[in-house]
GUKE-773298 format. One record per residue (C-alpha): x negated, y negated, z negated; residue number from 1; residue in three letters. Coordinates in nm, 2 decimals, padded with zeros to 4 digits. Layout:
<pts>
pt u: X	v: Y	w: Z	seq: NUM	type: ALA
...
</pts>
This chain:
<pts>
pt u: -00.72	v: 02.81	w: 00.09	seq: 1	type: MET
pt u: -00.78	v: 02.50	w: 00.31	seq: 2	type: SER
pt u: -00.40	v: 02.45	w: 00.31	seq: 3	type: TYR
pt u: -00.39	v: 02.45	w: -00.07	seq: 4	type: ILE
pt u: -00.68	v: 02.21	w: -00.08	seq: 5	type: ARG
pt u: -00.53	v: 01.97	w: 00.16	seq: 6	type: SER
pt u: -00.18	v: 01.98	w: -00.01	seq: 7	type: ALA
pt u: -00.34	v: 01.92	w: -00.35	seq: 8	type: SER
pt u: -00.55	v: 01.63	w: -00.24	seq: 9	type: LEU
pt u: -00.26	v: 01.48	w: -00.04	seq: 10	type: THR
pt u: -00.03	v: 01.51	w: -00.34	seq: 11	type: SER
pt u: -00.28	v: 01.35	w: -00.57	seq: 12	type: LEU
pt u: -00.33	v: 01.06	w: -00.33	seq: 13	type: ALA
pt u: 00.04	v: 00.99	w: -00.29	seq: 14	type: MET
pt u: 00.08	v: 01.00	w: -00.67	seq: 15	type: LEU
pt u: -00.21	v: 00.75	w: -00.70	seq: 16	type: ALA
pt u: -00.05	v: 00.52	w: -00.44	seq: 17	type: PHE
pt u: 00.29	v: 00.53	w: -00.61	seq: 18	type: ALA
pt u: 00.10	v: 00.48	w: -00.94	seq: 19	type: GLY
pt u: -00.03	v: 00.15	w: -00.83	seq: 20	type: ASN
pt u: 00.33	v: 00.02	w: -00.81	seq: 21	type: SER
pt u: 00.42	v: 00.16	w: -01.14	seq: 22	type: LEU
pt u: 00.11	v: 00.03	w: -01.32	seq: 23	type: LEU
pt u: 00.14	v: -00.32	w: -01.18	seq: 24	type: CYS
pt u: 00.51	v: -00.35	w: -01.25	seq: 25	type: ARG
pt u: 00.47	v: -00.21	w: -01.61	seq: 26	type: ALA
pt u: 00.18	v: -00.45	w: -01.67	seq: 27	type: ALA
pt u: 00.37	v: -00.76	w: -01.55	seq: 28	type: LEU
pt u: 00.70	v: -00.66	w: -01.70	seq: 29	type: LYS
pt u: 00.60	v: -00.52	w: -02.04	seq: 30	type: ASP
pt u: 00.26	v: -00.69	w: -02.13	seq: 31	type: THR
pt u: 00.13	v: -01.05	w: -02.14	seq: 32	type: ALA
pt u: -00.11	v: -01.03	w: -01.85	seq: 33	type: ILE
pt u: -00.06	v: -01.27	w: -01.57	seq: 34	type: ASP
pt u: -00.06	v: -01.17	w: -01.20	seq: 35	type: ALA
pt u: -00.38	v: -01.34	w: -01.11	seq: 36	type: ALA
pt u: -00.57	v: -01.17	w: -01.39	seq: 37	type: SER
pt u: -00.42	v: -00.84	w: -01.30	seq: 38	type: PHE
pt u: -00.53	v: -00.88	w: -00.94	seq: 39	type: THR
pt u: -00.89	v: -00.98	w: -01.04	seq: 40	type: SER
pt u: -00.94	v: -00.70	w: -01.29	seq: 41	type: ILE
pt u: -00.79	v: -00.45	w: -01.04	seq: 42	type: ARG
pt u: -01.02	v: -00.55	w: -00.76	seq: 43	type: LEU
pt u: -01.33	v: -00.56	w: -00.98	seq: 44	type: ILE
pt u: -01.25	v: -00.22	w: -01.13	seq: 45	type: SER
pt u: -01.18	v: -00.08	w: -00.79	seq: 46	type: GLY
pt u: -01.51	v: -00.22	w: -00.65	seq: 47	type: ALA
pt u: -01.71	v: -00.07	w: -00.94	seq: 48	type: LEU
pt u: -01.56	v: 00.28	w: -00.92	seq: 49	type: ILE
pt u: -01.60	v: 00.29	w: -00.54	seq: 50	type: LEU
pt u: -01.96	v: 00.17	w: -00.56	seq: 51	type: TRP
pt u: -02.03	v: 00.45	w: -00.81	seq: 52	type: LEU
pt u: -01.86	v: 00.71	w: -00.58	seq: 53	type: ILE
pt u: -02.06	v: 00.59	w: -00.28	seq: 54	type: VAL
pt u: -02.39	v: 00.60	w: -00.48	seq: 55	type: ARG
pt u: -02.32	v: 00.95	w: -00.61	seq: 56	type: SER
pt u: -02.27	v: 01.09	w: -00.26	seq: 57	type: ARG
pt u: -02.61	v: 00.98	w: -00.13	seq: 58	type: GLN
pt u: -02.51	v: 01.04	w: 00.23	seq: 59	type: THR
pt u: -02.64	v: 00.87	w: 00.54	seq: 60	type: SER
pt u: -02.29	v: 00.78	w: 00.66	seq: 61	type: ALA
pt u: -02.25	v: 00.43	w: 00.80	seq: 62	type: SER
pt u: -02.01	v: 00.15	w: 00.69	seq: 63	type: GLY
pt u: -02.04	v: -00.16	w: 00.48	seq: 64	type: ALA
pt u: -01.72	v: -00.35	w: 00.52	seq: 65	type: GLY
pt u: -01.68	v: -00.71	w: 00.64	seq: 66	type: ASN
pt u: -01.54	v: -01.04	w: 00.52	seq: 67	type: TRP
pt u: -01.23	v: -01.06	w: 00.74	seq: 68	type: PRO
pt u: -01.12	v: -00.72	w: 00.62	seq: 69	type: SER
pt u: -01.20	v: -00.81	w: 00.26	seq: 70	type: ALA
pt u: -00.98	v: -01.12	w: 00.29	seq: 71	type: PHE
pt u: -00.69	v: -00.90	w: 00.42	seq: 72	type: ALA
pt u: -00.75	v: -00.66	w: 00.12	seq: 73	type: LEU
pt u: -00.75	v: -00.96	w: -00.12	seq: 74	type: PHE
pt u: -00.43	v: -01.10	w: 00.04	seq: 75	type: ALA
pt u: -00.26	v: -00.76	w: 00.00	seq: 76	type: TYR
pt u: -00.37	v: -00.73	w: -00.37	seq: 77	type: ALA
pt u: -00.27	v: -01.08	w: -00.46	seq: 78	type: GLY
pt u: 00.07	v: -01.07	w: -00.29	seq: 79	type: GLY
pt u: 00.13	v: -00.72	w: -00.44	seq: 80	type: PHE
pt u: 00.07	v: -00.85	w: -00.80	seq: 81	type: SER
pt u: 00.27	v: -01.17	w: -00.76	seq: 82	type: LEU
pt u: 00.56	v: -00.98	w: -00.60	seq: 83	type: ALA
pt u: 00.58	v: -00.74	w: -00.89	seq: 84	type: TYR
pt u: 00.64	v: -01.02	w: -01.14	seq: 85	type: VAL
pt u: 01.01	v: -00.99	w: -01.02	seq: 86	type: SER
pt u: 01.05	v: -00.68	w: -00.81	seq: 87	type: LEU
pt u: 01.14	v: -00.33	w: -00.95	seq: 88	type: PRO
pt u: 00.88	v: -00.07	w: -00.87	seq: 89	type: ALA
pt u: 01.08	v: 00.13	w: -00.61	seq: 90	type: GLY
pt u: 01.20	v: -00.18	w: -00.42	seq: 91	type: THR
pt u: 00.85	v: -00.32	w: -00.41	seq: 92	type: GLY
pt u: 00.70	v: 00.01	w: -00.28	seq: 93	type: ALA
pt u: 00.97	v: 00.03	w: -00.02	seq: 94	type: LEU
pt u: 00.92	v: -00.32	w: 00.11	seq: 95	type: LEU
pt u: 00.54	v: -00.27	w: 00.10	seq: 96	type: LEU
pt u: 00.55	v: 00.05	w: 00.29	seq: 97	type: PHE
pt u: 00.80	v: -00.07	w: 00.55	seq: 98	type: GLY
pt u: 00.59	v: -00.38	w: 00.62	seq: 99	type: ALA
pt u: 00.27	v: -00.18	w: 00.65	seq: 100	type: VAL
pt u: 00.42	v: 00.06	w: 00.90	seq: 101	type: GLN
pt u: 00.61	v: -00.22	w: 01.09	seq: 102	type: ALA
pt u: 00.28	v: -00.41	w: 01.13	seq: 103	type: THR
pt u: 00.09	v: -00.10	w: 01.26	seq: 104	type: MET
pt u: 00.38	v: 00.00	w: 01.49	seq: 105	type: ILE
pt u: 00.41	v: -00.35	w: 01.62	seq: 106	type: GLY
pt u: 00.04	v: -00.36	w: 01.70	seq: 107	type: TYR
pt u: 00.06	v: -00.03	w: 01.88	seq: 108	type: ALA
pt u: 00.35	v: -00.16	w: 02.10	seq: 109	type: ILE
pt u: 00.15	v: -00.48	w: 02.17	seq: 110	type: ARG
pt u: -00.15	v: -00.27	w: 02.27	seq: 111	type: ALA
pt u: 00.05	v: -00.10	w: 02.54	seq: 112	type: GLY
pt u: 00.23	v: 00.20	w: 02.37	seq: 113	type: GLU
pt u: 00.58	v: 00.26	w: 02.48	seq: 114	type: ARG
pt u: 00.85	v: 00.39	w: 02.24	seq: 115	type: LEU
pt u: 01.08	v: 00.67	w: 02.34	seq: 116	type: LEU
pt u: 01.46	v: 00.62	w: 02.30	seq: 117	type: LYS
pt u: 01.47	v: 00.80	w: 01.97	seq: 118	type: LEU
pt u: 01.18	v: 00.59	w: 01.84	seq: 119	type: GLN
pt u: 01.36	v: 00.27	w: 01.94	seq: 120	type: VAL
pt u: 01.66	v: 00.40	w: 01.75	seq: 121	type: LEU
pt u: 01.44	v: 00.46	w: 01.45	seq: 122	type: GLY
pt u: 01.29	v: 00.11	w: 01.47	seq: 123	type: LEU
pt u: 01.64	v: -00.04	w: 01.48	seq: 124	type: LEU
pt u: 01.76	v: 00.18	w: 01.19	seq: 125	type: LEU
pt u: 01.46	v: 00.07	w: 00.98	seq: 126	type: ALA
pt u: 01.52	v: -00.30	w: 01.06	seq: 127	type: LEU
pt u: 01.89	v: -00.26	w: 00.97	seq: 128	type: ALA
pt u: 01.79	v: -00.10	w: 00.64	seq: 129	type: GLY
pt u: 01.55	v: -00.39	w: 00.56	seq: 130	type: LEU
pt u: 01.82	v: -00.65	w: 00.64	seq: 131	type: VAL
pt u: 02.07	v: -00.46	w: 00.43	seq: 132	type: GLY
pt u: 01.83	v: -00.45	w: 00.14	seq: 133	type: LEU
pt u: 01.76	v: -00.82	w: 00.15	seq: 134	type: LEU
pt u: 02.12	v: -00.95	w: 00.21	seq: 135	type: LEU
pt u: 02.25	v: -01.17	w: -00.08	seq: 136	type: PRO
pt u: 02.44	v: -00.99	w: -00.35	seq: 137	type: GLY
pt u: 02.43	v: -00.88	w: -00.71	seq: 138	type: LEU
pt u: 02.19	v: -00.60	w: -00.64	seq: 139	type: SER
pt u: 01.97	v: -00.78	w: -00.39	seq: 140	type: ALA
pt u: 01.60	v: -00.81	w: -00.49	seq: 141	type: PRO
pt u: 01.46	v: -01.16	w: -00.56	seq: 142	type: PRO
pt u: 01.38	v: -01.32	w: -00.22	seq: 143	type: LEU
pt u: 01.05	v: -01.48	w: -00.32	seq: 144	type: THR
pt u: 00.92	v: -01.15	w: -00.46	seq: 145	type: GLY
pt u: 01.05	v: -00.97	w: -00.15	seq: 146	type: SER
pt u: 00.87	v: -01.21	w: 00.09	seq: 147	type: LEU
pt u: 00.55	v: -01.18	w: -00.11	seq: 148	type: LEU
pt u: 00.56	v: -00.80	w: -00.09	seq: 149	type: MET
pt u: 00.64	v: -00.81	w: 00.28	seq: 150	type: ILE
pt u: 00.34	v: -01.04	w: 00.32	seq: 151	type: GLY
pt u: 00.12	v: -00.80	w: 00.12	seq: 152	type: ALA
pt u: 00.24	v: -00.51	w: 00.34	seq: 153	type: GLY
pt u: 00.15	v: -00.71	w: 00.66	seq: 154	type: VAL
pt u: -00.20	v: -00.78	w: 00.51	seq: 155	type: ALA
pt u: -00.25	v: -00.41	w: 00.42	seq: 156	type: TRP
pt u: -00.14	v: -00.32	w: 00.78	seq: 157	type: GLY
pt u: -00.40	v: -00.56	w: 00.92	seq: 158	type: ILE
pt u: -00.66	v: -00.42	w: 00.68	seq: 159	type: TYR
pt u: -00.58	v: -00.06	w: 00.79	seq: 160	type: SER
pt u: -00.59	v: -00.15	w: 01.16	seq: 161	type: LEU
pt u: -00.93	v: -00.33	w: 01.12	seq: 162	type: ARG
pt u: -01.07	v: -00.03	w: 00.94	seq: 163	type: GLY
pt u: -01.02	v: 00.22	w: 01.22	seq: 164	type: LYS
pt u: -01.34	v: 00.35	w: 01.36	seq: 165	type: GLY
pt u: -01.56	v: 00.12	w: 01.14	seq: 166	type: SER
pt u: -01.76	v: 00.39	w: 00.97	seq: 167	type: GLY
pt u: -01.72	v: 00.61	w: 00.67	seq: 168	type: ASP
pt u: -01.38	v: 00.50	w: 00.52	seq: 169	type: PRO
pt u: -01.49	v: 00.52	w: 00.15	seq: 170	type: THR
pt u: -01.81	v: 00.32	w: 00.21	seq: 171	type: ARG
pt u: -01.62	v: 00.06	w: 00.41	seq: 172	type: VAL
pt u: -01.36	v: 00.03	w: 00.14	seq: 173	type: THR
pt u: -01.62	v: 00.00	w: -00.12	seq: 174	type: ALA
pt u: -01.79	v: -00.28	w: 00.07	seq: 175	type: GLY
pt u: -01.46	v: -00.46	w: 00.12	seq: 176	type: ASN
pt u: -01.37	v: -00.43	w: -00.25	seq: 177	type: PHE
pt u: -01.71	v: -00.57	w: -00.35	seq: 178	type: LEU
pt u: -01.65	v: -00.87	w: -00.11	seq: 179	type: ARG
pt u: -01.31	v: -00.94	w: -00.28	seq: 180	type: THR
pt u: -01.48	v: -01.00	w: -00.62	seq: 181	type: VAL
pt u: -01.58	v: -01.36	w: -00.55	seq: 182	type: PRO
pt u: -01.23	v: -01.43	w: -00.40	seq: 183	type: MET
pt u: -01.07	v: -01.29	w: -00.72	seq: 184	type: ALA
pt u: -01.30	v: -01.51	w: -00.93	seq: 185	type: ALA
pt u: -01.19	v: -01.82	w: -00.73	seq: 186	type: VAL
pt u: -00.82	v: -01.72	w: -00.78	seq: 187	type: LEU
pt u: -00.86	v: -01.68	w: -01.15	seq: 188	type: SER
pt u: -01.04	v: -02.02	w: -01.17	seq: 189	type: LEU
pt u: -00.77	v: -02.19	w: -00.98	seq: 190	type: LEU
pt u: -00.50	v: -02.04	w: -01.20	seq: 191	type: LEU
pt u: -00.69	v: -02.05	w: -01.53	seq: 192	type: TRP
pt u: -00.42	v: -02.25	w: -01.70	seq: 193	type: GLN
pt u: -00.18	v: -01.96	w: -01.66	seq: 194	type: ASN
pt u: -00.43	v: -01.70	w: -01.78	seq: 195	type: THR
pt u: -00.29	v: -01.45	w: -02.03	seq: 196	type: GLN
pt u: -00.45	v: -01.13	w: -02.14	seq: 197	type: LEU
pt u: -00.38	v: -00.85	w: -02.38	seq: 198	type: ASP
pt u: -00.53	v: -00.51	w: -02.43	seq: 199	type: SER
pt u: -00.24	v: -00.32	w: -02.27	seq: 200	type: ALA
pt u: -00.23	v: -00.54	w: -01.96	seq: 201	type: GLY
pt u: -00.60	v: -00.52	w: -01.91	seq: 202	type: VAL
pt u: -00.58	v: -00.14	w: -01.95	seq: 203	type: ALA
pt u: -00.31	v: -00.12	w: -01.69	seq: 204	type: TYR
pt u: -00.51	v: -00.33	w: -01.45	seq: 205	type: ALA
pt u: -00.83	v: -00.12	w: -01.49	seq: 206	type: ILE
pt u: -00.62	v: 00.20	w: -01.44	seq: 207	type: ALA
pt u: -00.47	v: 00.05	w: -01.12	seq: 208	type: SER
pt u: -00.81	v: -00.05	w: -00.99	seq: 209	type: GLY
pt u: -01.03	v: 00.24	w: -01.09	seq: 210	type: ALA
pt u: -00.79	v: 00.53	w: -01.08	seq: 211	type: LEU
pt u: -00.49	v: 00.45	w: -00.85	seq: 212	type: ALA
pt u: -00.70	v: 00.24	w: -00.61	seq: 213	type: SER
pt u: -01.06	v: 00.35	w: -00.62	seq: 214	type: GLY
pt u: -01.03	v: 00.72	w: -00.69	seq: 215	type: ILE
pt u: -00.70	v: 00.73	w: -00.51	seq: 216	type: GLY
pt u: -00.84	v: 00.60	w: -00.19	seq: 217	type: TYR
pt u: -01.15	v: 00.83	w: -00.22	seq: 218	type: ALA
pt u: -00.91	v: 01.13	w: -00.25	seq: 219	type: ILE
pt u: -00.70	v: 01.01	w: 00.04	seq: 220	type: TRP
pt u: -01.00	v: 00.97	w: 00.27	seq: 221	type: TYR
pt u: -01.11	v: 01.32	w: 00.17	seq: 222	type: THR
pt u: -00.77	v: 01.46	w: 00.25	seq: 223	type: ALA
pt u: -00.73	v: 01.28	w: 00.59	seq: 224	type: LEU
pt u: -00.96	v: 01.50	w: 00.79	seq: 225	type: PRO
pt u: -00.76	v: 01.80	w: 00.68	seq: 226	type: LEU
pt u: -00.43	v: 01.66	w: 00.81	seq: 227	type: LEU
pt u: -00.29	v: 01.61	w: 01.16	seq: 228	type: GLN
pt u: -00.23	v: 01.24	w: 01.24	seq: 229	type: ALA
pt u: 00.15	v: 01.28	w: 01.24	seq: 230	type: SER
pt u: 00.14	v: 01.45	w: 00.90	seq: 231	type: HIS
pt u: -00.09	v: 01.19	w: 00.76	seq: 232	type: ALA
pt u: 00.16	v: 00.92	w: 00.86	seq: 233	type: ALA
pt u: 00.48	v: 01.10	w: 00.75	seq: 234	type: THR
pt u: 00.35	v: 01.22	w: 00.41	seq: 235	type: VAL
pt u: 00.32	v: 00.85	w: 00.31	seq: 236	type: GLN
pt u: 00.70	v: 00.83	w: 00.33	seq: 237	type: LEU
pt u: 00.70	v: 01.00	w: -00.01	seq: 238	type: SER
pt u: 00.53	v: 00.70	w: -00.18	seq: 239	type: VAL
pt u: 00.84	v: 00.47	w: -00.22	seq: 240	type: PRO
pt u: 01.04	v: 00.77	w: -00.33	seq: 241	type: VAL
pt u: 00.79	v: 00.86	w: -00.60	seq: 242	type: ILE
pt u: 00.76	v: 00.50	w: -00.71	seq: 243	type: ALA
pt u: 01.14	v: 00.46	w: -00.73	seq: 244	type: ALA
pt u: 01.17	v: 00.79	w: -00.94	seq: 245	type: ALA
pt u: 00.89	v: 00.67	w: -01.16	seq: 246	type: GLY
pt u: 01.05	v: 00.33	w: -01.21	seq: 247	type: GLY
pt u: 01.38	v: 00.50	w: -01.32	seq: 248	type: VAL
pt u: 01.22	v: 00.76	w: -01.55	seq: 249	type: VAL
pt u: 00.93	v: 00.56	w: -01.69	seq: 250	type: LEU
pt u: 01.03	v: 00.20	w: -01.67	seq: 251	type: LEU
pt u: 01.41	v: 00.22	w: -01.72	seq: 252	type: GLY
pt u: 01.48	v: 00.06	w: -01.38	seq: 253	type: GLU
pt u: 01.83	v: 00.10	w: -01.23	seq: 254	type: PRO
pt u: 01.87	v: 00.31	w: -00.91	seq: 255	type: LEU
pt u: 02.13	v: 00.11	w: -00.71	seq: 256	type: THR
pt u: 02.34	v: 00.23	w: -00.42	seq: 257	type: LEU
pt u: 02.19	v: -00.05	w: -00.20	seq: 258	type: ARG
pt u: 01.84	v: 00.08	w: -00.27	seq: 259	type: LEU
pt u: 01.93	v: 00.44	w: -00.19	seq: 260	type: LEU
pt u: 02.10	v: 00.35	w: 00.14	seq: 261	type: VAL
pt u: 01.82	v: 00.11	w: 00.24	seq: 262	type: ALA
pt u: 01.56	v: 00.37	w: 00.15	seq: 263	type: SER
pt u: 01.73	v: 00.63	w: 00.37	seq: 264	type: VAL
pt u: 01.76	v: 00.39	w: 00.66	seq: 265	type: ALA
pt u: 01.40	v: 00.24	w: 00.64	seq: 266	type: ILE
pt u: 01.21	v: 00.56	w: 00.57	seq: 267	type: LEU
pt u: 01.43	v: 00.77	w: 00.80	seq: 268	type: GLY
pt u: 01.39	v: 00.51	w: 01.08	seq: 269	type: GLY
pt u: 01.01	v: 00.49	w: 01.04	seq: 270	type: ILE
pt u: 00.99	v: 00.87	w: 01.03	seq: 271	type: ALA
pt u: 01.16	v: 00.88	w: 01.38	seq: 272	type: LEU
pt u: 00.90	v: 00.64	w: 01.51	seq: 273	type: VAL
pt u: 00.59	v: 00.80	w: 01.38	seq: 274	type: ILE
pt u: 00.68	v: 01.17	w: 01.40	seq: 275	type: LEU
pt u: 00.61	v: 01.17	w: 01.78	seq: 276	type: GLU
pt u: 00.33	v: 00.94	w: 01.88	seq: 277	type: LYS
pt u: 00.42	v: 00.74	w: 02.19	seq: 278	type: PRO
pt u: 00.19	v: 00.75	w: 02.49	seq: 279	type: GLN
pt u: 00.01	v: 00.44	w: 02.63	seq: 280	type: PRO
pt u: 00.19	v: 00.29	w: 02.93	seq: 281	type: ALA
pt u: -00.11	v: 00.37	w: 03.16	seq: 282	type: GLN
pt u: -00.11	v: 00.73	w: 03.06	seq: 283	type: ALA
pt u: 00.27	v: 00.76	w: 03.12	seq: 284	type: ARG
pt u: 00.24	v: 00.61	w: 03.47	seq: 285	type: SER
pt u: -00.02	v: 00.87	w: 03.58	seq: 286	type: GLN
</pts>
């Protein structure tokens, strides 16, 4: 029974994460909404739904968030939206996921963890896949959008690292989302001349913030205690695949050979790195 519950919750969370890419790309491709307005509405909607979730639980768990983490969250959301002005859903999700994992793996190495030979091979394979995806050519994704999405992934990786051990994850995320609201307001004010809104774009942004982000994160944090650490890391490999499939089926995006090969290299390489957690250098020397 617990296996069914963990599998169901995990599947819903991965669908929600992939849904963020699909909703954002659909809004910026097929509606009139601008990227800054999408970001602001998404963050405000996410803050509201997470606040309601925390209030409904009425637990004594600790965690309130902080401004540096909120800024990293805002940088992720802003870069994410701006990147999806030009990137297909699957490509964007792949770049985002690769940058998140690379940031976290890089931090682990800097903190003293040592990779095994197979893990070094995986890291090189993932890097080669990223280079191959971005090389100039007819099917190469736009460079500006790619760099924005990589920056968004780095910001999300920093946000994830800062959130470790800082209290109840849902409460912390709610607090950080609330802190992004004034940042989103400033962004919208700075770019008010580019503001464009329509009902469909606003609906996509609300769905992205309230459902795919707010409720999606709450579901994920409920599922995490039921998963082993390695499983929690590897199951996220499914997100770019789901996003790419959704982009093809729902948004009519092409599935190129370059994206397929790069996906296998990047996701396969990261899987080699995270399937077996490396030991800290001090532990290995004892």
